[in-house]
N, C-alpha and C positions, 0 to 999 in steps of 0.2 A: 974644105975641112970643117968649117963651121956647121954646114948642113948635116954632116955625118954625126955631129955631137947632139943635134936636136932629138933624133929618135932615141939615142942612148939616154939622154936626160929624162925623156918621157918614160922610158922603160924603168929607170931607177925610181921615178916617182910612183909608178904603179906598184913596184916591189915594196916600197916604203909603206904604201897604203895597205897592202896585203898583210904586212907585219903587224899593223895596228888594228887588225880585224877584231870586232867585238860582237857579242851575241847576248840577247836577253830572252829567257824562256819563262813562259807562264805554265805552271804545272800544278798537279794536285791529285787528291784521292777523295772521292765522295762515297761514303759507306753508310747504309741505313739498314735496320733490321726490325722485324716484328717478333715478339716473343713474350715469355712469361719468366719473371726473375724472382728467385728467392735464394739469398745467400745464407750461409750458416749464421744463426743469431738473429735473423730477420723475424719480426713479429708476424708477418704474413706475406702473401704472394702479390705481385703486381704485374698487370699486363701492360706492355709498352710498345710504342713505336719509338725507337731510339737511334741515335747516331753512333757510328764507329763500332760495329760488332766485331769486325776482324782487324780493322785499321782505323785509328782516330782520324776523322775527316779533316782535311787541310787544303789550303791553296796558297800560292805565293809566287814570287819572282826570284829568279837566280840568273846570274850572268857572268861572263868572263871577257877580259880584254887581253889580247896578245900584245905584250909590251916589247917583244923582240928579245933576242939573245937568250931565248929559253924561259923568259919570265912571263907570268900571267897574273893579272889582278882578277879578283872575283868577289862576288857578293851574294848574299842570300837573305831574303825577307819573306818569311812564310808564317802563316797564321792558322791556328786551329779553328774549326767551325762545327757547330752542332746542327746538322742538316735537318733534323726532325722539327726544329722550330726556328732555325735561322740565327740562333744566338752565337756570338763570337766567343771563342775560347773553349777550354775544356771544362771549366767550372766558373762560378761567379768570381769576378775580379781577376781573372787570368789576364796577363798582359797581352796586348794585341798581337805582336809578333813573338809569341812564346815558343814557337817551334824553332825558328831561326831568325837571327838579326845580327849578321856579321859581315866583315870584309876580310879578304885573304890575299896573300901573295904566295905564289907557288913557282917551283922550278926544279932543277935537278937535285936540290937540297931537301925537297919535300914541300910542305905547306905550313904556313903560319896563319892562324886566324885570330881575330880580335872581335869580341862581342858575345852574343848568346849563341850557344851551339849545344849539341848532344852532350850529356854527362857520360863519363866512362862506362857506367853500368848498362847503358841502353842497348847498343848494338850487339855486344856479346850475349845478352839475355834474349834478344830477338832472334838472332841467328841460330842459337843452340837449343831452340825448342820448336816443335813442328807447327805450333799455332801462332808463331811470330809475335807481332806487336799488338795482339788483341788484349785490351784492358778490360774486356768483358768476359772472355772465355778461356784465355790462356792461364792455366794454373800457376806457372812460374811467374808471370807478370803480375797476377793478382796477389800472390804472396809477397812479392818484393816491392811492389810499387803502388798498391791500391789500399788505402785504409777503409775499414768498414765502420760507418757511423750508425751502429746498432748496439744491441746488448752485448755482443762479443767484445767490443772495444778494440778490435784488431787494428794494429798499427803497421804500416808498411815497413818491412825490414830494411829497405834502402832509404836512407834518411833524407836525401836532398834533391829529390825530383829526378826526372829523366833528362832534363836539360839544365845547364848552368849558365847564369848571366855573368856579365863582367869578367869574362875569362880570356886567357891567352892559351891557345892550344897549338901544339906542334905535331904534325903528322909526317911520319917518315916516308921515303920512297918505298916502292915495292922491291924487296930483296928476295927474289926467287919464290914468291908467294907469301912472304912474311911482311906484315905491316904493323905499325904501332902508333898510338897517340899518347902524348904526355900533356896533361891539362892542369891549369891553376886558376882558381877563381878568387878574385880579390873580395874581401869582406865589405869594404867601403862603408863601415859603420863607425860612428863617432866613438872614440875610446875603445875600439875593438881589440886592442892589444895583439894585433897580428892575426885575428881570427880569419880563417880561409878554408877553402876546399882544395884538396890536391888529389890527383888520381892518374891512372894510366890504364890502357887496355892494349890487347894485341890480337892479331888474326893470322892464322896460317891456312892458306888454301892450297892444298896439294892434290890436284885431281879430284877424286871423290871424297877426300878427307878434309874436314874442317876441325881446327883446334883453336879455341879462343879463351879469353879470360880477362878479368879486370880487377883493379884494387882502387878503393876510395877511402880517403880520410876526411870526413865531413864535419864542419863546424857551423856552416851557414845554410839556411833554408833557401828555397827557390819557389817560384820565379821572382822576377823583379829584383830589387835591391836585397830582399831577404832579411832575416833576423837571425840572431845567434840561437843555435839549437839548445844551448844550455849545457851541452856535453860535447865530447869528441867521439864520433862514431866511426868505427872501422867496418868495412864491408868488402868481401872479395868473393869471386866465383871463378871456377874453371868449367869449360864445357867442350863437347866434341860431338861430331856427327859424321857418318860415313854413308855415302850413297852407293848401295849395291844395285841400283837401277830398279829392281823389283821391290825393294824396301829400303827405307832410310831410317836407321835408329839414331836417337839423340840421348845425350846424358849430360847432366850438370850437377855440380855440388858446390855449395858455398857456405860461408860463415858470416855472421854479422853481430854487432852489438845493437840490441833492439831497445828503444825507449818505450816504456809502457804507458807513457802519457800521464804520469803522476804530477801532482801540483808542484812538487819540488824539482821535477824534470831531471832526477838523478837516478831513478830506479832502473838500472840497466839489466837486460837479460841477454844471454847468449843464444843466438839463433843458428840452427843448422837446417839448410834446405837442400833436399835431394829431388831431382826431377828426371824422369825417364819418359821418352816419347818415341813415336814412330809415325812415319808417313809412307803410304804405299799407293802407287798409281793404279787407278781403277777407271777404265773408260777414259773420258775426257777430263777427269779430275783426279783428286787424291782423297783417300781415307786418312784422317788425322786422329791421333790419340795422344794424350799427355796426362801424366800423373805427377803431382808434386806433393811432398810431405815436408812440413816445417815443424821442428821441435824447439820450443822455447824452454830452456832448462830450468831457470829460476822460478818462473811462474807455473811450471808444469802444464804448459799448454801445447797441444798438438793440433795442427791443421792439415787435413788431407783433402785434396781436390782432384777429381778425375773428369776429363773432358774427352768426348768422342764426337767426331763429325765428318762431314763430307764437303769438299770444296770443288765445285764444278766450273770449268772454264767455258764461258759462253763465247769468248773471243780472246785475243791477246791482251785486251785491256779491261775486260769485264768478266766477273765471275759471280756465281751464286753459291751460297753456303747454308748448311744446316748444322747446328751444334747442340749437344746436350751435355750438361755439366752437373756433377753432384759435389757438394761442398760440406765438409764436417769440421767443427772446432770443438775441442773438449768442453764439456758442460754446457753446450749450446744445442738448440734444435738444429738439425741438419737442413740443408736446402737443395732443391733441384731446380735448374734453370734450363730453358731451351729457347732457341731463336733461329729464324730463317731470314736471310738478307741478301742484298746485292751490293757489290763493290765495283766502282768504275774509276779507272785511272786516266788522267789526261795530261 
């Protein structure tokens, strides 16, 4: 009888070990391009070899551990990098793990994350435009997330970065193609009087149809601990796309309270941003086109940006692209940019 129990005990030990399986993955995207850049309001043109033409280059580690009973623990530590010169981060003084630095617990209830993670605005903006997360050539991303340090004084219409630090985020399970995230960023500022960022986003994937959107109420800047923005900024967007196979149209519309960057930090402007785009398979790649128009009502400023390009798949992980962009802002000299690059995922 005792001998029969030994194989059974061994089997139970193996099963217990299988339940506690864990994995760690090294992954990233390396993207570099050569081109000539002139944005609206720039004094002149510059020729560049730059990083992140289509996707901001990054690398990092992520992992999960099966805790049993349907529970999993996870983590993500990922950092941006500028591959043209090897500099860490997206800009000077960017935090090291500014893309992700979080720990999570997931199960049938969904996922809870603590730490630095995407802001509510990021994924809806990326998925609902054909040029994705390009901070160089995507008109929607440029209008919403990239300030211009030139004569135009253009300020990003989304106030608090594409990632939030010090946040707690809840992600729902998938309900027939519908998912949502609810996010709260603690201010962690002395005497902050409850200053915080709150927001949510949603996604519906129904076959060829995508519907998405987000809302943010921002009081704290990012990354790192951040500082008080000086005002409360509201920002929302709705977007959709439909894949007809031979062509995929995109549409977004959003509103925002835009700070003009005055010394008093109180001069708010109402912003309206409309974006239309399309992608179409041609050969081993896709033709991409996107047009965004932002109207700032109080300052009587309009910005109009059009990008057209082609993204060619060299393999499942590597693509080459060519993009041309024209950018206009009221009362500023317009600018035209172009670039050709390579993106590799690992």
